[in-house]
C-alpha positions in Angstrom: -28.0 175.7 -40.0 -29.7 173.9 -42.9 -33.1 172.4 -42.5 -33.8 168.7 -43.2 -35.6 169.5 -46.4 -32.8 171.6 -47.9 -32.2 170.5 -51.4 -35.6 168.8 -51.9 -36.6 171.1 -54.8 -33.3 170.6 -56.5 -33.5 166.8 -55.9 -37.1 166.7 -57.3 -36.1 168.6 -60.4 -33.1 166.3 -60.9 -35.2 163.2 -60.4 -37.8 164.3 -62.9 -35.0 164.9 -65.4 -33.7 161.4 -64.7 -30.5 162.6 -63.0 -30.6 160.0 -60.1 -27.1 160.7 -58.9 -27.7 164.5 -58.7 -31.1 163.9 -56.9 -29.3 161.7 -54.3 -26.6 164.3 -53.9 -29.1 167.1 -53.3 -31.2 165.2 -50.8 -31.7 161.4 -50.6 -35.0 161.9 -48.9 -36.5 162.7 -52.3 -36.7 158.9 -53.1 -38.9 158.2 -50.1 -41.1 161.2 -50.9 -41.4 160.1 -54.5 -42.3 156.6 -53.5 -44.9 158.0 -51.1 -46.5 160.1 -53.8 -46.5 157.2 -56.3 -48.3 155.1 -53.6 -50.8 157.7 -52.3 -51.9 159.5 -55.5 -53.7 156.5 -57.0 -55.5 155.9 -53.7 -56.6 159.5 -53.5 -57.9 159.4 -57.1 -59.7 156.1 -56.5 -61.3 157.4 -53.3 -62.4 160.6 -55.0 -63.9 158.5 -57.8 -65.9 156.4 -55.3 -64.1 153.2 -56.2 -62.6 152.8 -52.8 -64.2 153.6 -49.4 -62.7 155.8 -46.8 -59.5 154.7 -45.1 -59.6 152.9 -41.8 -58.3 154.9 -38.8 -54.8 154.1 -37.7 -54.3 152.6 -34.3 -52.4 154.6 -31.7 -49.5 152.2 -32.0 -49.3 152.7 -35.8 -49.5 156.5 -35.4 -46.6 156.4 -32.9 -44.5 154.1 -35.2 -45.1 156.5 -38.2 -44.3 159.6 -36.1 -41.0 158.0 -34.9 -40.1 157.0 -38.5 -40.8 160.5 -39.7 -38.6 161.9 -36.9 -35.8 159.5 -37.7 -35.9 160.4 -41.4 -35.9 164.1 -40.5 -32.8 163.7 -38.3 -31.0 161.5 -40.9 -31.8 164.1 -43.6 -30.6 166.9 -41.4 -27.3 165.0 -40.6 -26.8 164.4 -44.3 -27.3 168.1 -45.0 -24.8 169.1 -42.3 -22.3 166.7 -43.8 -23.0 167.8 -47.4 -22.6 171.5 -46.5 -19.4 170.9 -44.6 -20.6 171.8 -41.1 -18.1 170.8 -38.4 -15.2 170.6 -40.8 -12.1 172.6 -39.9 -11.5 175.5 -42.3 
């Protein structure tokens, strides 16, 4: 059984090389992770430099929402990997 993150390294390398189709074919989850990195890295740098204050704590409702979203993305990625690798197909 493949894990939901199977192909992420391959997808990241393809994305860095500008091979968008190959990145999507390896694992489409890479686009969400890349967007997250692009959004979070500047915040971390600005906080480390003292430009921004500490982040506000998330409400329990927001934490639940984010946990559900992460779970949904993991399941979707896992189903994509099963399809990509041919699980369930007759041989």
